[in-house]
N, C-alpha and C positions, 0 to 999 in steps of 0.2 A: 477193102470195103469203103465205099465212097461216102456213106452217110452215117450219122450217129444212130439213126434208127436201125440201119443194117447191123451195126455193132451190138446194139441192145438185143436184137433178135439172135445174133450169133452167140452172145453170152448166155441167153436163156437156153439155147440148144445145148451148149456146153454143160450148163448146170444139170439139165435133164440127163445127159450122158453120165454124169457123176452122181446121179441120184440125190441131187440137192434141190431144195424148194426155194432157195434164195441165196443171195450172197451180199456181203457188205464191202463197199469199195471206199476206203478212206483216202484222203489226200495226205499221204506221208510215206516214209520209207522205213527200213529196218532199224533206223536210229531215232524215230519219232521226230524227224526234222521238219521245220516249217517249209523251207525251200528244199526241193528234192531234185535229183538228177533226172535227165530225160528218160532214163530206163524205168523210173518209178512214177512217171506221170500217168498213172492208170486212169485216174478220175477225169482228167482233161481229155485223154484219148477216147474214153467211153462216152462222155456226156457233152463235151465242148466247154465246160466250165473252166474259166481261166483265173478264178480267184485264188488266194493263198490259204484258204481254210474252208473245208467243207467235206461232205461225204455223201455217198449214194447207197441206197438199198434197192436191190433188184429182186422182185418176187415174180412168180409166174404170170400174173395178170396185172400187176401194177409196179410202179417204181417211184422212188422219192428222192429228192435232193434236199440235204440238210445244210443250211447256212445260217449265220448269225446276222444281226442287224446291219453290218457293214456291207452285206452282199445281197440284200433283198431286192434291189433294183437290178444289179448286175446279173444275177442268176436268171432273171426273166428275159434279159436280152440274149443270153448265151445258151440257155438250156430249153429245149422244146417242151412247152406245156402239154402238148399232145401225148407225150411219153412219160413225163415226170411230174409228180406233185411237188410243190414248193413247201418245205416245212421249215419254220423258223425256230432256231434254238437260241436260248435255252427254254423258250416257252414250251416246246415239246422235244423231249430227248429222243435220240435214235432208239434207245432201248424201249422207251414207252411206246413209240410208234410200232416197233416190231411186235411188242406184246399185244397190240390191238389188231395188227394187219397180217401177221404171219399165218400161214395155213395151219389149221388144227393138226397137231401131230407132225408138223413139218420139220425138215432138216435144213437149217440155215447155216451156210458155210461162212467161214472167216479165215483169214490168213493170220496165224499166230505171230508172224514177224511184223505185223502192221498194227497191232493193238496192244494196249496195256492189259495187265491181268485184272485190274479193277473194272475196265470196260467189259471184259469177258464175263466176270462174275455178275455184273449188273444186267447185261443182256441175257445171260443164261437164266437168271431169276425171272426176268420179264417173260421170256419165252416159255418157261416151265408152267406158267399160269395158263397157257394155252395148250399144254401138252406137247409143245414143240421143243426142239433142242438146238443148241449151237454146236456146230461141228467144225473142228480144225481141219484145214486142207493141207496136204503135203506139198502141193504146188498150186500157185494162184491161177484160177481158171481164166482170168483176164489175159494172162500171159499166153495161154494156150491158143487164143484167137487173135492175138496181136502179132501178126506175121512179120511186120517190119519194126518190131520193138528195138529201140537203140540198145547197144551194149553199154555197160557201165564205163565211165570215163577212164582212159588209160594214162591220164596226166601224172607226171612224177611229183613227188613231194618236194618241198623246199624247207630249209631251216630258217627259223626266225632268229635274228641276232639276240644275244643276251642283253645288249644295250637297249633294244627296242622293247623286249619283254620285261626288263627290270629285274628278273630273277631267272636263274638257270633252271633247266628241267630237273636237275638233281636236287636243287633246293625245294622245288615244288613237290617232288615225289617224297622228299624227306618229311615235309609237312603232312602229306597224305599218310605216310607210314605211321607218324605219331597219332594221327586221327584213328587209324586202324587199331593201334595198340590200346587206345583208351576204350575201345569197344571190344577188346579181346578178339579181334577179327584177323583172319589170315590174309585176306585179299579183298579187293573191291573191283567190281566190273564197271568199266567205263564204256558206254555205248553211244552217248551223245557226241556227235562229231566235234562240236566246238569245245567240249570238255577235253577231248583227246588232243586237239590242236593246242589248246592252252597248256595242258599238263606237260606235253613233250616239246613245246616251242617249235611246232612244225605247222606248215600251212600247205594247202593243196588247191586243186582246181577242179574237183570232182562235182561240185554243186554250184549251180549258177548263183551269183550274188554273195556267196559265203565261201571264204578261202579255206576249205576243209578237204580232207581226204577220206574216202570210204574205208573205214577201219574200226577195229574194236581194240580194247586193251584190258589187261589185268595188271593192277598194281599191288604188289605184295607188301607185307608188314616190315620187310627189311629194306624197302625202297627200290628194290629191283622191279622190273616190269616186263611184260610181254606185249608186243604191239603186233596185232594181226592185220596185215595189209598185203595186197598183191605184191610179191617180191620185185616185179619189174618196175614198180613205182618208186622204189627206194634206191637212190643214187649212192655212190661211195661217199659223197660229201654228207649226205643225210645220215648214213650209217656212222660216220665219224662223229657227227653232231650228237647222235643218240648215245653213243658210248657203249662200253661193255656191259653195263648194268641193264640195258634194254635188249631183250632178245626179240628179233624180228621173225615172225612166222607168217605163213600164208593166211589170207583172210578166211579161207574155208577150213582152217584148222581150229577156228574159234569154237564152233559147236562141240567138237570132240574134247577140246580142252576143258569146257565147262563140265562135261561128264566125268572128268578125271579128278574133280575136286571133292571126292568122297570124304566125308568126315570133317571137312574144313568149314570154318565159319566165314561166309562170303557175303559181303555187303553188295546190294544191288538196289538201284533207284526205282521204286515202283511207278514213278511218273515218267521216267525217261527210258527205262529198259523194257523191251517188249515182252509179251507173255511167253514167247518161245524161249527166251533166256531163262526165265524162272522155271519153265517146264524142264529144260535141260539140266539146270542145277538140281531140281528135285529128282530127276531120273538118275543123276549121278550120286545122290546121297549127301549133298552138301547141306549144311545148316545155314539157311538164308537169313540175313539181316536186312529187312526192307527199310532202308534209310536213304536220304537224299545223297546223291553223288557229291563227294567233298569238293569237287572243282567248281560247282555251281556258284556258291557264295564267294569263294576265293577269287574267281575271275571277275566277279561283279565289283569287287572292291579294288579299284584301280590304284596301282602304285604310282610313284612320281614320274617314272619313265613313261608309263602308259598315258598319264594325264598330259604330260608335255607333248607326246605324240599326237594326242587328240587335238590339242590347241593348234599345233602346226597344220594338221590336216584340215581343220575347220577354216583357218585363215587362208589356206591355199584354195580350198573348194569355193570360198566366198568370191574369189576372182572370177571363176567360171560362172557363178550365179549372177554376178553383177553384169557381166557381158551378155548373158542370156536375157535377163530381164530388160536390159536396154534394147536388145534386138526385138523382143516381143513388143515392147511399147512402140517401136518405130515401124515394124513390119506388119503386125497383126491387123491394124486398121486398113491396110491396103488390100486385104482379102487374099493374100498369097500364102498364108500360113495355115497348116492343118495341125490337128493334135499329133499326128504321127511325124510330120516334118519338124515340129517343135521338139519332140523326143530326140530325133537325130541331131538337131542343132545343139541341144544341150549336151549331148554326148560329145560332139565335136569340141565344144568349149572345154569340157573336162579332159578330153584326150590331149588337147593342146597344152595342158599343164605339164605333160611329159612323164607323169609318174602314176597315172591312173591304172589300177589293176583290174577293176571291174566296177559296175554299178552295184550299189548295196541292195537294190531291189528293182523290180520293174517300175520305171518312172510312171507315176500317175499324172497323166496329161489330160485334163478334163475341161472342156469348154462348155459353158451353158449347162444344159441338162446333165451332161456327163460329169461335170464338176460336183453335182449333187449325189454322185455315187462315191462314197468315201474311199473305196479301194478299187476304183475303176481301172481296168487294164485296156488300153487302146489297141486295136488291131487295124490292119489296112482296111478291113471291111467296115469297121465302126467309126473310123476317124472322121471327125467333123472339121469343117473349115471355120477358123476364127473370124468372126464378123462383128462389126460394131453393134452393141446392144446387150452384151452380157459380160460375164466374168470368166477369166481363165485361171484355173487352179493347177499348180504344178508341185508335186511332192516327189522328191528325188534324193539321191545320195550317191556317194562314191566310196569305193574301197581303196585305201592307200596303205602302204606298208606301215605307216605310223598312226593310222586311225581310220575310223568309219564315220561317214557323215550321213545326215538325214535332215532335210529341211523342206518346209512347205511355204510357198508364197502365192499370193493371188494378185492378178493384174486385171484392171478393167480394159475391155476392148470398146473404145468409144466412151461416152459419158455415163458414169454409174448413176443409178436412181437413188433417191433419198432412202428408200428401204434398204438397198444394198449397203449404203454407207452406215446406216443404223446398225445393221446386223454385223458388219465388219468391225465396227467400233466396239460393239458389245463383246465380240470374240477377243479383240485386242485387250479390252479391259480385263477380261478373265485371264488372259495369258500374263498380263502384268501383275495381277493379284497373286497368281501362283508363283511367279518369279520372286515376289516380295515375301512369300510365306516364310514364317519362322516357326519351328516346331521342335518338340523334345526329341532327343535321340531315341530311336526305336519306334517312332510314330509310323503307323501303317500308311501306305500310299492311298488306301481307300478313305482315310480320314481327312485328306486334304483335296480330294477330287472336286468337291463342291466349290472350292475357291475359284476354280476356272469356269464354273457353270452359272454362278450366282447372277450375273448381269443378263444372261439369256433367260434364266428362270424368271427374273423380274418382268420379262415381257411375254411369259408363257411359252418360251422356246427351249430347245435342248439339242443335243447331238447324240447319235446312236453308237458311240464307241468310247473307249477309255480315253483318258487325258494324257497318259504317258506310259512309255515302255522303256525298259533298260536297253542300253546300246553297248556292244562289245568293242574291244580294242583290236582293230583289224580282224574282226570276227563277225558274229551275227548282229545284224542291225536291230533285230528284235531279240534281246537277251534277257533272260530271267536272272534271279527270281523276282526282282523288284518291278513294280508297276504302279501307276497312279490311276485307279479305276474303282468305282464302287461296285459291289457284288452284282448289282442288277444291270450292269453294262457289259458288252463284249470286252473281254480282256480282264474282267473282274474276277471275283472268287476270293479264296483265301489270300490275304495280302501280306507280303513280306515287310518286316520292319525296315524303314529306310535308314541307311548308314552312310557316314562320310566316306567318300571315294566312289560311290555309285554314280553312274551317268544315266540320266533319264531324258526322254523327250518331254516337251511341254507343248501340247498341240490341241487346244480347244477348236471347235469348228461350228458351223451351222450349214444345213443343207435344205434347200427348198426344192422338193421333188419336182422334176420336170423343168426346172428353171435355172438354178445356179447353186454352186457350193462355195463355202469359205472355210479355210483352215489356215492358221498361222502356227508354225512350228519352229521352235528353237531347241537345241540340246542344252542341257544344264548339268552341272556337276554339284553333287551334294557336298557341302562343306560345313565345318563348325563355325558358329557365329559367336563373336565375343560380345556379350551383353553385360553391362555393369550390373552387379547385384544378382546375377542369375544363380539359382541354386541347383541347377542341373545342366548337363551338356545340351546346348541348343544347336539346331541345324538349320540350314537354309540353302539357297541355290546360287551358284555362280554361272552366269550365262557363258556358253562356249561358242554359239553361232552368231556371226555378225554380218548380216546382209540387210539392206534397207527394207523397211516395212512400208508398203505403198501408201504414200501420204494422200493421194487423191481419193482414197477410199475411207479416209478417217473424217469423222465429224468432230472437230475440235470442241464443239459445245458440249459434247457428252463426256469429255475428259475432265477429271479433277485436276487442280494444279499439281498435285503429287504425280498423277499419271503423265501429265505433260512433261514434267521434270524428268521422269524416267525415260520417256520417249526421246527427248532431246539428248539426254545423256547417252542413251543407247546409240543413237545415230552419230554422235560425236565419236564414240568408240569405234563404230563401223568405219568412219572416215580415217581414224587413227591407224587401224589395222589394215584396211584394204587400200586406202588411198595411195600409200607408197608403192603398191604392187601394180597399179594401173596408170595409164597416162592418156593424153589427148582427149578425144570425145568421151571415152569411158570415164575418165576422171571428172570431166565437167558434169556429166550426167550424175555421177555418184555424189558430187558436192551439192548439186541441186536437190537430190533426194534426201540428203542428210542435213539440210538446213533446218533450223528450229521450226517447230510446227506453228502455224499462224494462230 
């Protein structure tokens, strides 16, 4: 099928053959992953949408694309308005839209392996008000028309060393066993791929940007476990690493195993385990405890080995970034650089380090108007040439065996305008303010989000995304449960208390639609603060990312003495960490960029 319109027509014909009046197509997999394998890219295949969050609803006479504020521009570039309505969430939820648009008495299909139970309940309630019903499908109808759908990855697993992990898998499973005992539970279902990778100290290559393997797990109250994964993916070395306490079973044995837990008290995460898992546990007669996966918080609280690995990865990655930013500054004004060629060049610089495993997400390489799309994904068709007169934004990261990086920098191509400098400096002031934040242990990320927005707000400006997300240790670049975002921004919602050991991004921005975008992003570690006379534990941030912040975009007159002191100190630290790793013209460039601000 050559066009997205053809695919939409084919899906509607497939739905009619299955006596369905609609179908929901989310961007996820059976593990509720953010990034999914090629085999699960149903939304992109059907609609052309290349963002990392979204969903579509297909009805007989209309269809809709649901995206949040990060993708309101991108969806218009990639998805045909002649065939899809654009619906912004959370302003309108998919359930509410279904409740208003579904045919009276209609049957709306959904894949129970791609939705949470909470979503099923919410959508069912909305549809019931129209006399319609939500119908689980045994097989996804998109797969029925996707003739060249890729097979799941055959890549083998690898063992993460205990030195890099900081704890053995047996130690982690023992903690989970204690957690189960306190809840009088017999077992816990682990279905989130990063939770499984962390718990068993294994990594994989089944999902782009995230070193995980397609698998499920059951951890029992005695610390033993079952790992459900394709047998051919498990090498002898990995079997030895897992040990006798972990029984390896085929991935397709997972569903039958859930049905065999009759009478057992089984914990399952309602946010991360799909509806099908709960349905199977119910069918087997298990007593379900709907609680959060115990690995979620544990892996967010980095131990000393993971923190040391992060620092090493950031220092190494900074070398690639310095070389790249120098290259952009020199080559972009010549008119020879495109958004796509810049992506390839940055990858070259990271690969030259000799230890890159993967990028941690699709590089956001946005010049001019594309920089104003917060999560823009460049394609060969959309790639713009960098020419004097606007800004170039690059948000990128690498996966290394000792850590995961994520950094955003902005470079002017030609002379920046006074407005660009004003906006950039306000974003910088917000990043500095959040960097300096001191707050009581247990403060929610939503409570400090405004620190980063205040200087934009003073000018009647804002940005349409959260300010910070958690980051894994050679795992997911967007890791929960912590985040820094107010509830009314994408990435917001119930906010996790911030705790020492968590790693977050600090990334305020500004986007002028159709013209340019600005974002400055460092990763930070939450640490305890020693404050004389403090009557409670206080926390703050330690910066982990050390790459120059473009000085030609800064208006020094807008900085306070305290902010200038921070900036000069930051650049001195950049020079201290990165300077010894570069030489020649790279070092000279770095020294000039790190000189005290005028």
